[in-house]
DRENSE-970622 format. One record per atom (N, C-alpha, C): residue number from 0; atom name; x, y, z. Coordinates in pm, whole numbers, plus 50000, padded with zeros to 5 digits. Atoms other than C-alpha are relative to their C-alpha. Example, Ala and Ser with C-alpha at 12.3 -4.5 7.8 and 13.67 -1.06 7.14 Angstrom:
2
+-------+------+-------+-------+-------+
! lolum ! pagu !  east ! north !    up !
+-------+------+-------+-------+-------+
!     0 !    N ! 50089 ! 49881 ! 50000 !
!     0 !   CA ! 51230 ! 49550 ! 50780 !
!     0 !    C ! 50090 ! 50120 ! 50000 !
!     1 !    N ! 49918 ! 49881 ! 49994 !
!     1 !   CA ! 51367 ! 49894 ! 50714 !
!     1 !    C ! 49923 ! 50109 ! 50073 !
+-------+------+-------+-------+-------+
This chain:
131
+-------+------+-------+-------+-------+
! lolum ! pagu !  east ! north !    up !
+-------+------+-------+-------+-------+
!     0 !    N ! 49956 ! 50121 ! 50032 !
!     0 !   CA ! 23361 ! 09244 ! 54949 !
!     0 !    C ! 50165 ! 50005 ! 49948 !
!     1 !    N ! 49890 ! 49967 ! 50059 !
!     1 !   CA ! 23662 ! 09361 ! 54719 !
!     1 !    C ! 50037 ! 50145 ! 49989 !
!     2 !    N ! 50003 ! 49872 ! 50000 !
!     2 !   CA ! 23678 ! 09709 ! 54817 !
!     2 !    C ! 49909 ! 50082 ! 49906 !
!     3 !    N ! 50097 ! 49932 ! 50069 !
!     3 !   CA ! 23515 ! 09876 ! 54516 !
!     3 !    C ! 49882 ! 49906 ! 49969 !
!     4 !    N ! 50122 ! 50096 ! 50043 !
!     4 !   CA ! 23286 ! 09581 ! 54450 !
!     4 !    C ! 49904 ! 49977 ! 50114 !
!     5 !    N ! 50106 ! 49998 ! 49890 !
!     5 !   CA ! 22967 ! 09602 ! 54631 !
!     5 !    C ! 49896 ! 49884 ! 49956 !
!     6 !    N ! 50096 ! 50111 ! 50041 !
!     6 !   CA ! 22744 ! 09384 ! 54396 !
!     6 !    C ! 50063 ! 49901 ! 49895 !
!     7 !    N ! 49935 ! 50072 ! 50108 !
!     7 !   CA ! 22984 ! 09225 ! 54177 !
!     7 !    C ! 49984 ! 50041 ! 49863 !
!     8 !    N ! 50040 ! 49955 ! 50153 !
!     8 !   CA ! 22901 ! 09446 ! 53875 !
!     8 !    C ! 50108 ! 50092 ! 49981 !
!     9 !    N ! 49915 ! 49893 ! 50046 !
!     9 !   CA ! 23165 ! 09646 ! 53697 !
!     9 !    C ! 49923 ! 50123 ! 49962 !
!    10 !    N ! 50076 ! 49885 ! 50021 !
!    10 !   CA ! 22884 ! 09893 ! 53638 !
!    10 !    C ! 49995 ! 50090 ! 50124 !
!    11 !    N ! 50008 ! 49922 ! 49877 !
!    11 !   CA ! 22917 ! 10012 ! 54013 !
!    11 !    C ! 50093 ! 50110 ! 49994 !
!    12 !    N ! 49926 ! 49908 ! 49997 !
!    12 !   CA ! 23185 ! 10232 ! 53913 !
!    12 !    C ! 50063 ! 50019 ! 49848 !
!    13 !    N ! 49958 ! 49970 ! 50121 !
!    13 !   CA ! 23385 ! 10368 ! 53618 !
!    13 !    C ! 50071 ! 49855 ! 49925 !
!    14 !    N ! 49973 ! 50121 ! 50064 !
!    14 !   CA ! 23430 ! 10088 ! 53358 !
!    14 !    C ! 50159 ! 49993 ! 49956 !
!    15 !    N ! 49856 ! 49985 ! 50065 !
!    15 !   CA ! 23769 ! 10198 ! 53204 !
!    15 !    C ! 50099 ! 50003 ! 50118 !
!    16 !    N ! 49887 ! 50020 ! 49902 !
!    16 !   CA ! 23974 ! 10258 ! 53518 !
!    16 !    C ! 49966 ! 49901 ! 50108 !
!    17 !    N ! 50023 ! 50109 ! 49901 !
!    17 !   CA ! 23798 ! 10005 ! 53731 !
!    17 !    C ! 50025 ! 49853 ! 49949 !
!    18 !    N ! 50010 ! 50114 ! 50056 !
!    18 !   CA ! 23814 ! 09723 ! 53481 !
!    18 !    C ! 50134 ! 49890 ! 50031 !
!    19 !    N ! 49894 ! 50078 ! 49951 !
!    19 !   CA ! 24164 ! 09584 ! 53569 !
!    19 !    C ! 49980 ! 49933 ! 50151 !
!    20 !    N ! 50014 ! 50036 ! 49840 !
!    20 !   CA ! 24090 ! 09576 ! 53955 !
!    20 !    C ! 49883 ! 49901 ! 50003 !
!    21 !    N ! 50120 ! 50074 ! 49996 !
!    21 !   CA ! 23744 ! 09430 ! 53866 !
!    21 !    C ! 50042 ! 49853 ! 49955 !
!    22 !    N ! 49965 ! 50144 ! 50040 !
!    22 !   CA ! 23892 ! 09129 ! 53683 !
!    22 !    C ! 50104 ! 49942 ! 50097 !
!    23 !    N ! 49920 ! 50066 ! 49907 !
!    23 !   CA ! 24173 ! 09078 ! 53937 !
!    23 !    C ! 49911 ! 49945 ! 50108 !
!    24 !    N ! 50106 ! 50029 ! 49901 !
!    24 !   CA ! 23893 ! 09069 ! 54205 !
!    24 !    C ! 49918 ! 49878 ! 49986 !
!    25 !    N ! 50105 ! 50102 ! 50042 !
!    25 !   CA ! 23652 ! 08847 ! 54029 !
!    25 !    C ! 50102 ! 49860 ! 49977 !
!    26 !    N ! 49923 ! 50114 ! 50037 !
!    26 !   CA ! 23948 ! 08616 ! 53927 !
!    26 !    C ! 50044 ! 49925 ! 50154 !
!    27 !    N ! 49961 ! 50041 ! 49866 !
!    27 !   CA ! 24051 ! 08582 ! 54309 !
!    27 !    C ! 49871 ! 49935 ! 50069 !
!    28 !    N ! 50123 ! 50039 ! 49941 !
!    28 !   CA ! 23683 ! 08533 ! 54402 !
!    28 !    C ! 49976 ! 49852 ! 49931 !
!    29 !    N ! 50034 ! 50116 ! 50070 !
!    29 !   CA ! 23639 ! 08264 ! 54139 !
!    29 !    C ! 50087 ! 49875 ! 50055 !
!    30 !    N ! 49903 ! 50100 ! 49967 !
!    30 !   CA ! 23952 ! 08073 ! 54248 !
!    30 !    C ! 49969 ! 49953 ! 50138 !
!    31 !    N ! 50045 ! 50029 ! 49853 !
!    31 !   CA ! 23834 ! 08104 ! 54626 !
!    31 !    C ! 49878 ! 49902 ! 49989 !
!    32 !    N ! 50133 ! 50074 ! 50020 !
!    32 !   CA ! 23493 ! 07963 ! 54531 !
!    32 !    C ! 50018 ! 49859 ! 49974 !
!    33 !    N ! 49977 ! 50138 ! 50035 !
!    33 !   CA ! 23617 ! 07665 ! 54345 !
!    33 !    C ! 50082 ! 49919 ! 50093 !
!    34 !    N ! 49898 ! 50068 ! 49904 !
!    34 !   CA ! 23906 ! 07574 ! 54593 !
!    34 !    C ! 49910 ! 49966 ! 50128 !
!    35 !    N ! 50073 ! 50035 ! 49895 !
!    35 !   CA ! 23650 ! 07597 ! 54867 !
!    35 !    C ! 49916 ! 49889 ! 49994 !
!    36 !    N ! 50072 ! 50126 ! 50034 !
!    36 !   CA ! 23416 ! 07331 ! 54712 !
!    36 !    C ! 50077 ! 49899 ! 49989 !
!    37 !    N ! 49911 ! 50126 ! 49997 !
!    37 !   CA ! 23702 ! 07117 ! 54658 !
!    37 !    C ! 50037 ! 49951 ! 50135 !
!    38 !    N ! 49965 ! 50048 ! 49878 !
!    38 !   CA ! 23778 ! 07115 ! 55001 !
!    38 !    C ! 49900 ! 49930 ! 50085 !
!    39 !    N ! 50113 ! 50097 ! 49939 !
!    39 !   CA ! 23439 ! 06952 ! 55100 !
!    39 !    C ! 50038 ! 49881 ! 50012 !
!    40 !    N ! 49959 ! 50149 ! 49964 !
!    40 !   CA ! 23492 ! 06632 ! 55285 !
!    40 !    C ! 49901 ! 49894 ! 49963 !
!    41 !    N ! 50077 ! 50089 ! 50034 !
!    41 !   CA ! 23205 ! 06458 ! 55154 !
!    41 !    C ! 50008 ! 49952 ! 49846 !
!    42 !    N ! 49992 ! 50045 ! 50146 !
!    42 !   CA ! 23126 ! 06295 ! 54813 !
!    42 !    C ! 49988 ! 50136 ! 49927 !
!    43 !    N ! 50002 ! 49889 ! 50091 !
!    43 !   CA ! 23173 ! 06542 ! 54534 !
!    43 !    C ! 50006 ! 49949 ! 49859 !
!    44 !    N ! 50011 ! 50037 ! 50144 !
!    44 !   CA ! 23091 ! 06507 ! 54165 !
!    44 !    C ! 50029 ! 50115 ! 49927 !
!    45 !    N ! 49970 ! 49889 ! 50075 !
!    45 !   CA ! 23276 ! 06735 ! 53941 !
!    45 !    C ! 49980 ! 49968 ! 49850 !
!    46 !    N ! 50017 ! 50006 ! 50132 !
!    46 !   CA ! 23157 ! 06778 ! 53588 !
!    46 !    C ! 50015 ! 50144 ! 49929 !
!    47 !    N ! 49963 ! 49883 ! 50065 !
!    47 !   CA ! 23318 ! 07060 ! 53366 !
!    47 !    C ! 49897 ! 50023 ! 49901 !
!    48 !    N ! 50097 ! 49956 ! 50077 !
!    48 !   CA ! 23091 ! 07284 ! 53158 !
!    48 !    C ! 50039 ! 49951 ! 49863 !
!    49 !    N ! 49951 ! 50058 ! 50132 !
!    49 !   CA ! 23309 ! 07179 ! 52845 !
!    49 !    C ! 49952 ! 49864 ! 49981 !
!    50 !    N ! 50032 ! 50136 ! 49999 !
!    50 !   CA ! 23232 ! 06824 ! 52920 !
!    50 !    C ! 49853 ! 49984 ! 49983 !
!    51 !    N ! 50148 ! 50004 ! 50010 !
!    51 !   CA ! 22866 ! 06881 ! 52986 !
!    51 !    C ! 49952 ! 50038 ! 49849 !
!    52 !    N ! 50042 ! 49952 ! 50136 !
!    52 !   CA ! 22833 ! 07066 ! 52638 !
!    52 !    C ! 50052 ! 49905 ! 49908 !
!    53 !    N ! 49959 ! 50092 ! 50109 !
!    53 !   CA ! 23042 ! 06813 ! 52450 !
!    53 !    C ! 49927 ! 49860 ! 49996 !
!    54 !    N ! 50072 ! 50136 ! 49986 !
!    54 !   CA ! 22877 ! 06482 ! 52585 !
!    54 !    C ! 49902 ! 50012 ! 50097 !
!    55 !    N ! 50111 ! 49976 ! 49904 !
!    55 !   CA ! 22556 ! 06566 ! 52753 !
!    55 !    C ! 49955 ! 49872 ! 50055 !
!    56 !    N ! 50057 ! 50149 ! 49974 !
!    56 !   CA ! 22452 ! 06202 ! 52761 !
!    56 !    C ! 50089 ! 49941 ! 50108 !
!    57 !    N ! 49915 ! 50065 ! 49900 !
!    57 !   CA ! 22771 ! 06088 ! 52963 !
!    57 !    C ! 49978 ! 50084 ! 50127 !
!    58 !    N ! 50011 ! 49939 ! 49889 !
!    58 !   CA ! 22733 ! 06364 ! 53198 !
!    58 !    C ! 49884 ! 49996 ! 50088 !
!    59 !    N ! 50130 ! 50034 ! 49944 !
!    59 !   CA ! 22368 ! 06293 ! 53268 !
!    59 !    C ! 50020 ! 49854 ! 50075 !
!    60 !    N ! 49962 ! 50125 ! 49940 !
!    60 !   CA ! 22483 ! 05934 ! 53334 !
!    60 !    C ! 50075 ! 50020 ! 50146 !
!    61 !    N ! 49920 ! 49985 ! 49871 !
!    61 !   CA ! 22748 ! 06050 ! 53587 !
!    61 !    C ! 49910 ! 50081 ! 50101 !
!    62 !    N ! 50082 ! 49945 ! 49924 !
!    62 !   CA ! 22498 ! 06280 ! 53749 !
!    62 !    C ! 49899 ! 49910 ! 50080 !
!    63 !    N ! 50070 ! 50095 ! 49954 !
!    63 !   CA ! 22241 ! 06016 ! 53799 !
!    63 !    C ! 50056 ! 49892 ! 50081 !
!    64 !    N ! 49926 ! 50117 ! 49928 !
!    64 !   CA ! 22481 ! 05750 ! 53909 !
!    64 !    C ! 50047 ! 50062 ! 50142 !
!    65 !    N ! 49967 ! 49937 ! 49855 !
!    65 !   CA ! 22621 ! 06005 ! 54176 !
!    65 !    C ! 49902 ! 50003 ! 50106 !
!    66 !    N ! 50127 ! 50010 ! 49894 !
!    66 !   CA ! 22277 ! 06048 ! 54326 !
!    66 !    C ! 49929 ! 49875 ! 50009 !
!    67 !    N ! 50058 ! 50124 ! 50003 !
!    67 !   CA ! 22193 ! 05690 ! 54287 !
!    67 !    C ! 49858 ! 50014 ! 49956 !
!    68 !    N ! 50135 ! 50004 ! 50042 !
!    68 !   CA ! 21885 ! 05761 ! 54087 !
!    68 !    C ! 49994 ! 49955 ! 49849 !
!    69 !    N ! 49999 ! 50036 ! 50135 !
!    69 !   CA ! 21781 ! 05621 ! 53758 !
!    69 !    C ! 49861 ! 50072 ! 49958 !
!    70 !    N ! 50115 ! 49931 ! 50081 !
!    70 !   CA ! 21546 ! 05784 ! 53496 !
!    70 !    C ! 49968 ! 49915 ! 49887 !
!    71 !    N ! 50068 ! 50086 ! 50096 !
!    71 !   CA ! 21327 ! 05601 ! 53256 !
!    71 !    C ! 50048 ! 50042 ! 49872 !
!    72 !    N ! 49950 ! 49961 ! 50141 !
!    72 !   CA ! 21410 ! 05595 ! 52877 !
!    72 !    C ! 49906 ! 50118 ! 49961 !
!    73 !    N ! 50078 ! 49869 ! 50069 !
!    73 !   CA ! 21121 ! 05843 ! 52801 !
!    73 !    C ! 50069 ! 50116 ! 50073 !
!    74 !    N ! 49964 ! 49879 ! 49926 !
!    74 !   CA ! 21230 ! 06083 ! 53077 !
!    74 !    C ! 50148 ! 50049 ! 49968 !
!    75 !    N ! 49871 ! 49978 ! 50040 !
!    75 !   CA ! 21594 ! 06050 ! 52988 !
!    75 !    C ! 50006 ! 50058 ! 49861 !
!    76 !    N ! 50006 ! 49945 ! 50119 !
!    76 !   CA ! 21505 ! 06112 ! 52637 !
!    76 !    C ! 49951 ! 50151 ! 49982 !
!    77 !    N ! 50039 ! 49854 ! 50009 !
!    77 !   CA ! 21315 ! 06423 ! 52716 !
!    77 !    C ! 50100 ! 50093 ! 50068 !
!    78 !    N ! 49880 ! 49918 ! 49945 !
!    78 !   CA ! 21600 ! 06559 ! 52934 !
!    78 !    C ! 50094 ! 50020 ! 49878 !
!    79 !    N ! 49883 ! 49983 ! 50115 !
!    79 !   CA ! 21856 ! 06497 ! 52637 !
!    79 !    C ! 49952 ! 50104 ! 49893 !
!    80 !    N ! 50074 ! 49929 ! 50107 !
!    80 !   CA ! 21603 ! 06656 ! 52390 !
!    80 !    C ! 49996 ! 50144 ! 50048 !
!    81 !    N ! 50030 ! 49871 ! 49937 !
!    81 !   CA ! 21561 ! 06955 ! 52630 !
!    81 !    C ! 50111 ! 50062 ! 50052 !
!    82 !    N ! 49871 ! 49963 ! 49920 !
!    82 !   CA ! 21922 ! 06995 ! 52742 !
!    82 !    C ! 50018 ! 50143 ! 49989 !
!    83 !    N ! 49980 ! 49860 ! 50022 !
!    83 !   CA ! 21936 ! 07352 ! 52596 !
!    83 !    C ! 49889 ! 50103 ! 50079 !
!    84 !    N ! 50093 ! 49911 ! 49918 !
!    84 !   CA ! 21618 ! 07477 ! 52781 !
!    84 !    C ! 49934 ! 50083 ! 49900 !
!    85 !    N ! 50094 ! 49912 ! 50080 !
!    85 !   CA ! 21347 ! 07704 ! 52648 !
!    85 !    C ! 50070 ! 50142 ! 49996 !
!    86 !    N ! 49997 ! 49863 ! 49989 !
!    86 !   CA ! 21466 ! 08023 ! 52787 !
!    86 !    C ! 50172 ! 50032 ! 49977 !
!    87 !    N ! 49853 ! 49955 ! 50030 !
!    87 !   CA ! 21789 ! 08179 ! 52620 !
!    87 !    C ! 49984 ! 50134 ! 49968 !
!    88 !    N ! 49988 ! 49852 ! 50028 !
!    88 !   CA ! 21905 ! 08531 ! 52586 !
!    88 !    C ! 50006 ! 49988 ! 49846 !
!    89 !    N ! 49996 ! 49996 ! 50150 !
!    89 !   CA ! 21868 ! 08650 ! 52230 !
!    89 !    C ! 50161 ! 50017 ! 49955 !
!    90 !    N ! 49858 ! 49980 ! 50053 !
!    90 !   CA ! 22196 ! 08639 ! 52035 !
!    90 !    C ! 50038 ! 50153 ! 49954 !
!    91 !    N ! 49945 ! 49880 ! 50020 !
!    91 !   CA ! 22376 ! 08942 ! 51997 !
!    91 !    C ! 50099 ! 50006 ! 49899 !
!    92 !    N ! 49905 ! 49984 ! 50094 !
!    92 !   CA ! 22601 ! 09075 ! 51723 !
!    92 !    C ! 50126 ! 49970 ! 50055 !
!    93 !    N ! 49888 ! 50026 ! 49931 !
!    93 !   CA ! 22934 ! 08934 ! 51791 !
!    93 !    C ! 50108 ! 50107 ! 49969 !
!    94 !    N ! 49886 ! 49906 ! 50018 !
!    94 !   CA ! 23204 ! 09200 ! 51842 !
!    94 !    C ! 50131 ! 49952 ! 50006 !
!    95 !    N ! 49856 ! 50057 ! 50001 !
!    95 !   CA ! 23554 ! 09118 ! 51764 !
!    95 !    C ! 50079 ! 50087 ! 50104 !
!    96 !    N ! 49940 ! 49908 ! 49901 !
!    96 !   CA ! 23699 ! 09274 ! 52088 !
!    96 !    C ! 50032 ! 49916 ! 50131 !
!    97 !    N ! 49941 ! 50082 ! 49883 !
!    97 !   CA ! 23895 ! 09100 ! 52361 !
!    97 !    C ! 50018 ! 50095 ! 50122 !
!    98 !    N ! 49985 ! 49913 ! 49908 !
!    98 !   CA ! 23848 ! 09286 ! 52684 !
!    98 !    C ! 50113 ! 49965 ! 50121 !
!    99 !    N ! 49896 ! 50015 ! 49905 !
!    99 !   CA ! 24124 ! 09112 ! 52875 !
!    99 !    C ! 50150 ! 50009 ! 49945 !
!   100 !    N ! 49854 ! 49974 ! 50041 !
!   100 !   CA ! 24499 ! 09216 ! 52848 !
!   100 !    C ! 50070 ! 49890 ! 50029 !
!   101 !    N ! 49933 ! 50127 ! 50014 !
!   101 !   CA ! 24772 ! 08960 ! 52821 !
!   101 !    C ! 50035 ! 49963 ! 50156 !
!   102 !    N ! 49978 ! 50022 ! 49868 !
!   102 !   CA ! 24839 ! 08996 ! 53195 !
!   102 !    C ! 49883 ! 49936 ! 50063 !
!   103 !    N ! 50131 ! 50057 ! 49946 !
!   103 !   CA ! 24469 ! 08935 ! 53286 !
!   103 !    C ! 49986 ! 49866 ! 49952 !
!   104 !    N ! 50036 ! 50152 ! 50047 !
!   104 !   CA ! 24444 ! 08621 ! 53062 !
!   104 !    C ! 50118 ! 49917 ! 50077 !
!   105 !    N ! 49892 ! 50082 ! 49929 !
!   105 !   CA ! 24777 ! 08508 ! 53242 !
!   105 !    C ! 49961 ! 49960 ! 50147 !
!   106 !    N ! 50052 ! 50013 ! 49888 !
!   106 !   CA ! 24624 ! 08548 ! 53570 !
!   106 !    C ! 49880 ! 49912 ! 50000 !
!   107 !    N ! 50131 ! 50102 ! 50009 !
!   107 !   CA ! 24291 ! 08365 ! 53478 !
!   107 !    C ! 50053 ! 49879 ! 49975 !
!   108 !    N ! 49982 ! 50126 ! 50034 !
!   108 !   CA ! 24467 ! 08087 ! 53315 !
!   108 !    C ! 50066 ! 49931 ! 50117 !
!   109 !    N ! 49942 ! 50062 ! 49872 !
!   109 !   CA ! 24690 ! 08030 ! 53636 !
!   109 !    C ! 49890 ! 49954 ! 50092 !
!   110 !    N ! 50092 ! 50050 ! 49912 !
!   110 !   CA ! 24379 ! 08024 ! 53835 !
!   110 !    C ! 49907 ! 49878 ! 49955 !
!   111 !    N ! 50063 ! 50113 ! 50048 !
!   111 !   CA ! 24210 ! 07779 ! 53605 !
!   111 !    C ! 50094 ! 49870 ! 50019 !
!   112 !    N ! 49886 ! 50124 ! 49986 !
!   112 !   CA ! 24537 ! 07553 ! 53617 !
!   112 !    C ! 49982 ! 49974 ! 50153 !
!   113 !    N ! 49992 ! 50045 ! 49857 !
!   113 !   CA ! 24519 ! 07566 ! 54004 !
!   113 !    C ! 49887 ! 49914 ! 50030 !
!   114 !    N ! 50113 ! 50062 ! 49991 !
!   114 !   CA ! 24154 ! 07452 ! 54005 !
!   114 !    C ! 50011 ! 49865 ! 49935 !
!   115 !    N ! 49955 ! 50112 ! 50090 !
!   115 !   CA ! 24249 ! 07187 ! 53734 !
!   115 !    C ! 50073 ! 49899 ! 50091 !
!   116 !    N ! 49907 ! 50091 ! 49915 !
!   116 !   CA ! 24527 ! 07044 ! 53960 !
!   116 !    C ! 49923 ! 49971 ! 50150 !
!   117 !    N ! 50064 ! 50017 ! 49880 !
!   117 !   CA ! 24301 ! 07079 ! 54277 !
!   117 !    C ! 49898 ! 49873 ! 49979 !
!   118 !    N ! 50099 ! 50111 ! 50026 !
!   118 !   CA ! 24033 ! 06865 ! 54099 !
!   118 !    C ! 50074 ! 49878 ! 49976 !
!   119 !    N ! 49941 ! 50113 ! 50007 !
!   119 !   CA ! 24290 ! 06614 ! 54004 !
!   119 !    C ! 50053 ! 49925 ! 50135 !
!   120 !    N ! 49951 ! 50044 ! 49873 !
!   120 !   CA ! 24435 ! 06585 ! 54350 !
!   120 !    C ! 49869 ! 49944 ! 50074 !
!   121 !    N ! 50106 ! 50047 ! 49927 !
!   121 !   CA ! 24076 ! 06542 ! 54479 !
!   121 !    C ! 49948 ! 49878 ! 49932 !
!   122 !    N ! 50031 ! 50141 ! 50068 !
!   122 !   CA ! 24001 ! 06262 ! 54231 !
!   122 !    C ! 50075 ! 49896 ! 50040 !
!   123 !    N ! 49902 ! 50093 ! 49942 !
!   123 !   CA ! 24319 ! 06084 ! 54333 !
!   123 !    C ! 49975 ! 49974 ! 50141 !
!   124 !    N ! 50045 ! 50025 ! 49865 !
!   124 !   CA ! 24224 ! 06130 ! 54698 !
!   124 !    C ! 49880 ! 49901 ! 50015 !
!   125 !    N ! 50118 ! 50056 ! 50007 !
!   125 !   CA ! 23881 ! 06001 ! 54623 !
!   125 !    C ! 50032 ! 49836 ! 49956 !
!   126 !    N ! 50004 ! 50138 ! 50052 !
!   126 !   CA ! 23991 ! 05700 ! 54431 !
!   126 !    C ! 50095 ! 49922 ! 50099 !
!   127 !    N ! 49901 ! 50048 ! 49889 !
!   127 !   CA ! 24267 ! 05628 ! 54695 !
!   127 !    C ! 49898 ! 49938 ! 50106 !
!   128 !    N ! 50092 ! 50040 ! 49863 !
!   128 !   CA ! 23982 ! 05603 ! 54980 !
!   128 !    C ! 49917 ! 49877 ! 49944 !
!   129 !    N ! 50097 ! 50099 ! 50027 !
!   129 !   CA ! 23760 ! 05368 ! 54767 !
!   129 !    C ! 50063 ! 49858 ! 49994 !
!   130 !    N ! 49927 ! 50134 ! 50037 !
!   130 !   CA ! 24027 ! 05093 ! 54717 !
!   130 !    C ! 50043 ! 49960 ! 50153 !
+-------+------+-------+-------+-------+
């Protein structure tokens, strides 16, 4: 897929020497994946993870509205009360370590900004078609 990357795992080769190219390749793959979804011509609902975490109830309403389904009060309450699920990885000790260099962070931010702009354009196009 990306030269050295066969399974998408950094552990496929030397971590130290391969990390910068791994990050670059995965950043490009992330960008391509999201831009591909945004080129979908049908109806598309975009809910960002941060919004899902900060206001799960509104996100759930958006999802059910998008799929044109309704859920009863009891079921809705159950979904909201169990939003975090039962299956979680155990918390590990937090290490104060940033694996990304300044240039890696800049590249990641550029990709995130491109996707954010593409989402905005998609939303504007969708809104224009509904009027």
